[in-house]
Every structure is written in structure tokens, then in C-alpha cells.
N, C-alpha and C positions, 0 to 999 in steps of 0.2 A: 402352515404348520403341519408337521408330520403326525401320524396317528398309529404307527406300528412300533412294537417293542420286540420284533422278531430277532433283532440283533443281540438282544440280551441273552445271557446264558440261562438255561432252565431254572437254576436255583434262584437267580436274580428275578426272573419273572414271577416265581412263586412268592418271594419276599415282597414284591411290589403288590401282588394281589392281597397279601395279608395286611399290608399298610393301607390299602384302599378300604378294606373292610373295617379297619379301625377308624379311619376318617369318616366313613359313612355312619358308623355307630355313634360318633361323638359330635358330628356336625351335619349340616345340610349343604354340601358343596355345590356350587354352581358349575365350577370347572376344576379339574385337577390336571396340571401340566407338569410333566417331567422335564427338567433341564439339567445342565451341568454335565458331569463326567459320564453318566449313564444315558444321556440323551445322544451321545456321539456314537457313530456307527462302529467304531473300534472298541466300544465298551464291552463287547462280548469276549474280548481278550483280556487276560490278566494284565494289570499295570503294576509291576513289582516296585516301581519307584514310589508309588503311593501305598502306604501300609493299609491292610484290609480295614482297620478301624476308621480310616479316613476316607475310604471309598464309599461315599454316602449317596443316598437318593436325595437330590435337590428337587423339591416339589413347590410349585406355586399353587395355592388353593384360593379360589374366589368364593365368597359367600354373600348372603344378603342379611340385612337387619342385625348386624352386630356393631357395637361401638368399639372404639380403640382399646378400652380396658378389657372388654370381653374377648376381643381378638387375641390380645396378649396372653390372657389366661388360657384360652383355647389352644393356642400354639404350644404352650408348655405342656399342657395335658396330653395332646396328641403325640408330641415328641417323646414324652416319658413312656406312654403306652407302647410306642413303637420300638423303643430302645432294645427290648429283648428280641425283637424280630430282625431288625436291621437299623443301623444308624441313618437318621434322616436330618436334613436341614429343611425346615418348613418356613415358607414365606406365605403369610395369609393376610388377605386384605378384602375389603368389600369389592364386589364386581365393578361398581361405579368408580372406585378409586383407581383400579387397574386401567379401565378404559380412559379415564381422564389423563392418566400418565402416558398412555399410548398416543393420545391425541396431541399431548404436549411435545412428544418426541423424546421421552425419557429413554436413554439408550440401554439401560439395564432391562427394562420391560420390553423394549423393542427387540433386543436380542432373544429374549424368551419367546416372543410372538413369532420370530422368524425361524428359530432353530430348535424350539422346544417340541415335545411330543404330547399331544392331547390324549390323555388316558381316561378322561371322563368329562361329559358335558351334558347338562340338563337341556331338555327341549327348550329352544328359544334363547338359550344363553350363548351369546356371541361376543367376541372381542371386537373392539372398535378398529377400524382400519388404521394401522400405526402410521404416524408421521415420521419420515426419515429424520434421524437425529441431526441437530446442528453441531457438527464436529468441532467447529471453532469455539462455540460456547461450552461444549462438553470438555474440551481441552482446557479452557480457562478455569472452569469449575474444578476439574480434576487437579490442576496445579495448585489452586487455592486450598483444596482439601488436604492434598499431600503436605504442603508446607505447614498448615496449621497442626494437623494431627501428628505428623512425624516430629515437629518441633516440641510438641507436648510430650511425646514419648521420650525424647532425648532428655528433656528437662527432668522428668520423673526418674530416669535412670541416673542422672547426675546426683539428684537428691538421695536416691537409694545408696549410691556409693558413699556420699557424705555421711549418711546415717550409719552405714557399716563402720566407717572410720571412727565414729564417735560411740560405737557400741550399742546403737539403737537397732537391735536386730529385728524386732517386730515391725518397726517403721520401715526398715529396709525391705522386708518381705512384701509389705503392702505396696510400697512404691514400685517394686519390681513388677508386681501384678499390673499396676497402673501403666507402667511403661509398655508392657506387652499388649495390654488391651488397646492402648492408644495407637500402637503401630498396626495391630490387626485392623483397626478402624481406618487408618490411613490406606492400607492395602485395599480394603473393600471399597472405600469411596473412590479411590483413584481408578480402580478397575471397572467399577459398576455404577458409581454415582449413587449407590444405595447402601445404607447402614442399618442392620437389624438392631432393634432396641434390646440389647442384652449386655450384661457384664460377664457372661459365661464364657470362659476361655476355651472350654471344650467345643462349644458351638462355633466360636470364632475360628478356632484351629480347623475344624471341619470345613467351614465356609471358605477358607482361603487356600486350602491345600491344592486346589485345582490350578492356581495361578503359577505355582512353581514347585516342582518336586523337592527342591532344596529346602523349602520350608519344613517339610516332613523330617528332614535330617537333623534339624536343630532341636526340635522337640519330638523325638521319635517315640514309638510305642512298642519297642522291640524287647526291652528288658524290664524286670521288676523295678530296677533303680530309676530307669527313665520314667516309668509311670509314677513312681513315688515322688520324684522331683517335680513333675508337672502337676501332680495332685496338690503338692505343697504350695505351688504357685497359685492354683485355682482357689484353694480354701483361704489363702492369705487376704483375699478381698474382704471377707467378713471376720475370720477368726483372729487375724493379726490386730484388729481394732477392738473387737468386743469379747473375745474368749480369753478369760484370765489364765486358762490352762494351756493356751497356745504356746508352743516352744519351737524354735528353729535353731539349728546348730550353725556355728560359724562355717563349718565345712560345707554344709548344704548351701549357705548363702554365697560362698565363694564360687561354687559350681554354678549356681543360678546366675550370678553376676556375669560369669563368663558366657553362658548360653544366651542370656538376654542381650549382652553386648553384640554377639555375633548375629542374633536375630534382628536387631535394629539396623545393623549395617546391610544385611540381606534385604530387609524390608525396603530400605531406601533405594537399593539397586533395582529391585523388580518394579518398584513404582516408577522410577525414571525410565526404565525400558518401556513401560506401558505408555507413559507420556510421549515417548518417541513414536510408538505405534499410533497414537491419536493424531500426531502430526502427519503421519503417512496417510491415515484415513482422510484427513482434511484435504491433503494435496491430491489424492487420487479420486476423491468422491466425485469431482466434476467430470472426470473422464469415464465414469461408469455409464453404461447405456441405461436407458429408462427402464429396461426390463431386468437390470442387474440388481442384486441385493447388496447395498452398501454396508455389509456387516464385517465383523472381525474375521469370520471364517474365509471370506473372499480374498483378503490381502495380508493377513497376518504372517503368512509364510513367504511373502514376496520380497 
């Protein structure tokens, strides 16, 4: 694992230090590991295809003595406190949980262990030696997850269209939220085998932006109307069901139906491309030398 953030621009290093201070104030981290877009060497260069709001710090934090409910609450609190400094995606688990997953050969955490940047570690806190993933099994699970979650997404979209046809605008809005959420889950599980426990479309959008710049083009953050439409989709999860004052116009629903339809098509495409990558990983894994790293970075561009 790397331990240098010198490739980051000075403003990004300052933001990361501010985030660390917030994490230390709110928790007792064993380890903090940076992964994702800002862990890559080219991250010091602007990436215009990914809007700034989606250029987030992906952080894995390991802690001791927290149960799952406490971890979920802690994650939300830290993300909220950091929001004014810089957008982050936080993955937080007990140190034992992460080590168990590494020993099992979980390829999401394996990639973090191989390609992440260690930015904090308590004395004595160590990651277990990761077991190389079983790419045959990973491919099978990714295929199952893709089919289940993408099928759910399409079903919700079809129900949303039917609701629109019958004038049930609130139901249409809620079902569109569900369609988008399910496809985001399909993308995450297909690519990482890991799904965060959240219904927050903003977090899911940030978490998936790194898998394809085209995802940012369907739900962009470039105009007030883009932001308004996506916000409408976000709040529909709660407000369309429980807020008696919630209203959505036919014009907005038509625009959202169009965008969500394109999103589902793109989601299926990038998931299938990743399944093809997993096939290549499986075929080439046996030809790698014992000292090679059987990771996505080694062969994804071959």
C-alpha cells in the first residue's frame, strides 16, 4: 500500500487534512485509507469529464468497538460535517471486519489494500495479508448481482411509466427514484461486490461516477435546472410517499422519465463491460507471475 499524497494538488492536500481532523474529532480511527480517483497518480490533474462536485475523496476508515448501527450513524455524521470542506464517500467498518474480508479474498477490499494510500495508522494496526480474489467466483457473483438489481430497476421504471399514464404523478416520482437507486446498486455491486447501506442518491451518484464519465452526463451538476431535477428525484423517496404538500409537474416527470431511461441503458452497458473485464482477469490471472499484482490496474487497459 502506498503512503504518499504528493501527487495531489495543494488544495486537495489541505482538504484531506481538514477531513482527517474531523474524523479524529468524531471517532477513534485505527486506519484511514484513501482510494478511488484521488488515490491515482494522475489525480493531481483536473479531470473535466467528472464534475467537481463528483470528484470526491473515497475513504476507508477502520475502527474498534462500534456495532453496525453505531457505524451507520457515525458515517452519516462524518460525511455531513465534511460536506462544507469537500465531498467524501466514507466506508467505515470495524478493523476485524476488513481483515476478515481481506482473508476471504473480497476483491473490493483487496483493491483498496493493493492500490489505496494509507494516510493514518495507529501503532499496531495492521491489515491482514490479502488473499488474491477468486475471479471465477467474483464473476459469477457480479453476474448474479447485475441481473437481480438491473431487473429490479427496469421493473420500477416500467411501473413509473404506467403510473404516469394513469395520472399517478407522486407514485411515478417515487418509482423513478427506486429505478435509479436499484441501477446504482447494480453498478456498484457489479464493479466492486460491495453495496453501501444507503438510499441517498447523492451518495450513490458520487460513488459510481468513477466507473464511467458518461454517468455524470446523464445527471450533471452544471445548471440550476439539472440540480433541481436531481434534487426532485432525491426527495421523492420520502416526500412522494409521506408529504401531503409534495407536488411534481408533468413536464418534470417527462424530463425525468427520459433521463432515467437513458441512465438504465447506460448502467446496463457499463456493467456488461465490467463483466467482460472480469472474464479477462480470470483468463490472465494464471499467466501472471507470483510477484505480479492480479489487479484491475494491471490489465484493464490491455
